[in-house]
N, C-alpha and C positions, 0 to 999 in steps of 0.2 A: 642560321643554318646548321651549324654544328649541333645545336640543341635539338633541332628537329630529326638530324640523323641519329642522335643518341636516343632520342624517344622512339624512332623507328626500330633500331637495333634492340632496344629493351623489349618493345612489343613483340618482336620476331622471337627473341629468347623466350619470353614468356609463353607464347604460343607453342614453340617447340617443346618446352618443358611440359606443357600441359599435354601435348600430343604423346611425347615419350612415356610420361608417367602413366601407369595403368594399375588397375587393381589386380592383386594376387589372387588368381582363381584356378582351383583344381578340384578334381573328384577324389574324395576320401573313401577308400573302399574298405569294408568291413564284413564280418559275418554275424549272424544273428545273436550269438552270446555276447558280443561287444556292442550291440547297437545303440543301448542307453548311453554308454560311455562315449560313443562317437558322436551322437547327437549333442552332448554337452560340450564336446571338443568343438564342434561346429559353431555352436552358440558363442563360445568363448573367442573364437577366431573372428567371428563376424564384428565383435565389439571393437577390434582394431582395424577393421576394414578388409579382412581376408574373406573371400567367397569360397567356402568349402563345401561342395555338394556331396552328401552321403549316398553311397551306393551299397546295398546289401547283397552278398554273394554266398553260394555255397562254398564251404571251405576248400574242397579238392579243386574247384574250377578257379578260385581266386589265387591258389598257389601256382597253378599252371600259367595263369595270366602274368604272375609276377616273375616266374622262371623266363617267361618269353620276353620280359622287358615291357609288357604292355601297359603297366600301371604306374602311376606316378607316386602315389602315397597309399599304403595299405597297412591296417593292423595285422600284426603277426606275433606269434610267439614261438619259442624254441626252447624246449626243455632238456635236461641232461641229468642222468642219474650218476654221473661222474662228478665227483666233488672237485672238479678241476676244470679251467677254460677249455682243455683240449677238445671236449666234445660240445662245447656251446659257443664261446666267443670265436674260437678260430674257424670252425666251418661257416659261421656266419659273416665274419668280417676278414677273413684272409683272401686276397686276390684270387678270384675264379674258384673259391672252394665251393663245396657241394651244396651249402645251405645259403650262399651269398646272393641273395635276390635283391639287394640294394645296388649291386655293381660297385661297391666300394672298393677303392684300392689305395694303399698307401705303403710305400717301401719301408718306412720306419716300423709300421705295424707288422709287416710281413717278416722282418728281420727278427723282431722281438719274439713273434710267435715261433719262428724257427728255433731260436735259441731256447725258449721255454720247452719245446717238444723234444729237444735232441741233447740236453744238459742233464747231468745227474745231480749237480749240486743244487739244494734247495734255495740257497740265497740268491744264486745266479737266476734260477727259474723265476723267483718271486720279483726280483728287480726287473727282468724282461717283461713280466706281465704288467708291472707299474708303468713301464715306459709305454707299452701298448695301450693301456687305459687313458693315459694323459693325452696321447695323440688322437685317440678316438673321440675322446670328449671334445676336443679342440675342432675336430673336424665335423662332428655332429652328422654322421651318416644317417642316423635315424632321429625320430623324437623319442628320446629314452624315457621309459615309462615306470614300470613297477614289477616286483615280485609279489605274487599272491601266497599266502600261507595255504598249507595243504589241510583242508577241513573234511574231517570224516566224523561219523557219529555212530553211537552203539548203544545197546541196551545195558543198563547196569549189571545185568546177569552175565555178562561177558567178561572174563577174567584173564588176565596175561596178554592182553592186546593192546596195541597202540598204533596210531597212523605212523607210517614211515616216511621220512623225507624223500626216499627214492620211489614211493608208491608201492612198494612191495607189500603183500599181504601174507606173510608167513604165519601158518596156523599150528605149528609144531607145539608151541607152549601155551595154546589158548585153551580154555575150558569154558562151559556155559553152566550156570547154576541149574540144576534140575533137568539136565538134558545132556545127551551125547551127540547132538547134531548142531550145525550152524550154517545159516544161509546168509551169504554176502551179497548186497545189491550192488552191482557193478555200474559204473557210469557210461559204459560203452555199449553199443548195440550188438557187437560181435567181436570174438576173439579172432585172431587171424590165422592161427595154426596150432597144432600140438607138437610140432617139431622145434626144438630149441635153436636150430640153425637158420630158420626161415621166417624171422619177423624182425621188425624194428618198432616195437609198440610195448609201452608199459603195463597196459592192462593184460596183455597176452603173458608177459613175463610174471605178473603178479600171481597168475594160476600156476604156470609152469614151475615156479619155484618152490611149490608144494609138492610136485611129483619128482622133481630132479634136484640134485645136489650140485653145488659149484665148488671149486677149490677153496674159495674164501666167500665169506659173507659180510654183512654189515650190521651194526646195531641200528636201532631206529633213528639215531642221529647221524648215521653215515660213516661210522668208524670201521675200518676194515678189521675182521677177525677171523681166525681160521675155521675151515670147515672140513671139506675132504683133504685138505693139506694141512698139516700140524705145524710145518715150518718151512721157511723159504729163505734164499739167499742169493746174492749177486756174485757170480763167478767173475765177471768183469762188467764193462758198460753195455754189452750187448747179450750177455748170457745170464740166465736165471734158472735156479733149480728149486724144485718143491718136493718135499717129503710127504707121502700119502698115509693116510690112516690104514691101518692093517685090519684085515678081516671084514670089510665092507662087501655087502652083496648087493646086487640089484633085486628088485621085488620078485623077479622070477628065479631067484635063488642063485644066479650066476655071480662069481666073484667080480669086483670091480678092480682092475689093475691099471698099471700105466699104460697098457695097450689101449685101453678105452679112453683114456685122457688123450693120447696121441691121436686117435681116430677122431675124437670130438673136434679138435682144433684143425687137424688137417682138412676134414670135410668142410670147414668153415673157410679156410684161407686158400683152397685150391679151386680154381676156376672150373665150373662145370662138374663139381664132384657129387652134387645132389641130383642123380638122374638127369644130367645135363644142365642143371640150374647152378648157379652161383649164389652163396649165402649173401644176403644183404648186410650181414653182420661183419664181414671181414675188415672193414675200415675202422671198426672200433678198437682194433687190436694194434693198431699202428703198423710199422714196418716188420711185422712178424714173418720170418722167412721159414722157420719150421719148427716142430715139437719132436722131440725124441724120447724114448724110454731109456733110462740109464740101468734101472732094474725094475722088478715088479712094483716097487714101492717109491720110485723116484723119476721124475719127468724134468726134462731140460727144455727151456724155451730159448730158441736162437732168433736174434734179430740181426737184421741186415745193416743196421746203423744204430748208434747210440740211442737208447730209449730209457727214460727215467723209470725206475723200478715202482714209484708210487703210481705212475700211470698204468703200469701193467696190473698192479693189484686192484686198481678201481675198474679196470677192464674185467678181470677174471670174475669178479662178483656177478656179472651178467652173462656168463656162459656156463650152461648147465651140461653136465657130463652125461653121455649117452652110451649105451652098450653096443660094442663092436659086433659081438657074435649075434646078437638078436637082429640088429639091423641087416647084418649079411643074410641072415636066415629068411626074414620075412620081407625084406625090401623097404624102401623109403615109404611107400604107399601103406605096407602093413604096419610099420612103426607109427605112422601118423594116425592111422585108425585105431590102434591100441598100443599107446606109448608105454614103455617100461622105463623106469627110473630107479635111483636109490633114495629117493626123498621119503619124507614122513608119511605121504599118502599115495595111494595108487589110483589110477584112473578107473572109474567105474561106468562111465557112459555120459551121453548128453549130446548136445549139439553147440557148435561154436556161436550160433546166433540166438540160442535159447537158454540153456543153462548147462554147466558142466558139473558133474557129481564126482567126488572123490571119496574113497575109503580109507580107514586107518591102516598104514603098514604095520603090522603087529611085529615084524622083525626088523623095524628100523635100527640102523647101527648106533644111533645116538638115543635111543630109548622111543619107545611107541608113544604116540600122542595121546592125549585124553579123549579127544573127539573121536567118534566112530565115523562120521559122516560130515563132509564140508561140501556145500553147494555154492557155486558161484553163478548167480543169475543176472542175465543181462537187462538192465533197467536204465535206458539212456535218458529218460525224463526225470529231471530232479524232483518235481513235486510228487510224482509216483513213488520214488525212492524214499522219500520222507513219509508219505503215508504209509508204505509198507513197513517201515520201521517202527512207526507209533502204534500199528495195528498188531504187532508182533509176528508179521509174516516173514521178515527178515530180522537179523539181530545186529547187522553191521551194514553201513552204506558209505560209499565213496562220494567225494565231490559234492559237499553240502553247499548250496549257494548261500552267500552271506546273508542275504535278506531272509532267509529261512532259519538261521541259527537260533533266534530267539523263540520260534516256534517249537524247536525240539527241546532246548534248554527249559522252556517253561512247562514241560510235561514230567512229572516225577517218574523216576526209573530210566531216563534216557539222557545222554549228554553228548555235546559236541566237543571233539578233540582235535587239537592242532599239531602241525609239524611244519618245520621250515619248508617253504616252497623251492623248487629247483627248476622253475621255468621263468625265463625272462620275457616280459611283455612290452611291445614298442609299436610305433608307428614306423615301418621301413619306407624310406624315400628313395626314389630312383635316382642316385647320384649322376647317372650318365646322360639325363635329358633335362631340359628346361621344365620347370624353373628351379629344380633342385640339384642341378650342377653348380650353383652358387651357394658357397658355404654360408654366406650371410643370411640366405633366405632359410637354410636349414637351422641355423642357430636361432633365428628369429621365432621359428615355430617352437623351439625348445623353451624359449622365454615366454611365449604367448599363452601356454596352457596351465591352468591352475590345477595341478595334479593333486594337491592336497585335498581340495574340495571334492574332486571326483571319487578319490580313494575313500574319503570320509562318507559321502552321499551314497555312493553306488556299491562300494565294496565294504561298508562298514567297518573300515580301518583294519581289515584283515589283509594288509598289504604293506609293502615298504618301496619307497621311491628308489629308484636306480640312477646312477650317474652315467652308466654305460651298459653294456651287455654282460657285465661280470657280475656275479651273485655274491651276496655276503656269506654264504655257506661255503664257498669254493676257495681253493688254494689261491694265493696271490691276489685276493681281493684288496684294493686300496681304500680303506675306510676314511682316509683323511680326503679323497676327493669327493666333494659335495655335489649332489645333483644341481641341474639348472634351477635356479630359483624362478618362481613366478614373477615376471618383470615385463608388464606390457609396454612400458615405455622404452625399454631397451629394445623390445621386439619391433616396435615402430621405427625407432632410430636406424635399426638394421635394414628394415624393409625400405625406407626412404634412400639410404645409401645404395641399395640394389636396384632402385629406380621404380618402386611401386608406390602408388597412393596409400595412405593410411588415414584412419580417423583420429 
């Protein structure tokens, strides 16, 4: 009798286990540019018994769906021209921050991010970022993926040019053998605006940085160097002063003074200051309370709370100085239609969705450029850009697909050039809902994908694995933290532990 009961209980247990165990199944959302990668991922997941159905979306629609919490797993990327996690890891992974579409939340991470954002000591900031990385790695809120190299190409006739890590396209020092003009094939279908206060877009900034100057600039590798500011100093943990170059004029002949710098930043940080609209760039400056003129050649930045000077310097690279008197005279619309700056080139005409033509600023304070004309032409289709380069229609192109590198390098007179990437690619998982509210499932997916194979076969090895959302080029990157290895057996074990069937 006891044996019969034991067999009965055992049979019931087996039945319940069979009923309870189920296949992990979800929709893996992506965009057209990552479709091949995601199909490979789906096939790898199928090998361990995970059913990931691929769905392709328009990028803007998918982002809206992710923000609303309607998607379980979506490919995503987030770039930052700051060489600090302040503008990448923090907005993506701090609780309720502007880019956190995975709904991840961890008090340890939040506290580390707060320390890194409000401490001036570099060692303390670095250790805080290390703490955040270790916790994020353990929590696996995403399937951590890779950073791609920045691939651009040019004719060998182009001199003094190289791709920049932050995607800037500064043409001040560039020349072309046998010509005084240059055409750049842009990766985008349209620029957003010609007003430096009204965009959050690298391609727009690449053009504007040729018309306008900023207080500081960067080398191609991202090192901050003087520009309109010759020197700077911290007065205390919340106050910073900058000395300006003397004798600088805007291209209309008006002098550039501290009042123009104050106006530039006040219109960014003041709500509704731009014809009732608020600049989308204010958050990039941190808790900046005000900017004031000490004298004609000195400006002071006042923060409401402690802010690291290195973060301010990284920010200032991306804020171009605009003319107070000219904008007051012609208004925002007039300025946007005919922008005036102090940069090496002046705006000559064009359209945001066609091409923008710039002319040499012969009175540029740092020396007139060699080129007479620079044209930025919108060419969003990659093969079209490559064909235009090889035919001589353009001399530089952005965003060369990895599978077209050999086509360019195989033609004499042309070459592909690389720079470190500053964009983290991942699969963002909705941590707030099943099945990805279970850390075991999130970790399992990180073990289940053979990224080395994908990066070699699809991206031709022009990529580097990431352990988290922190980039190797950024401050506080923990090089000792290795990415999740490809370990399908470990993935299976975690899924079994979470109650899922595996193969």
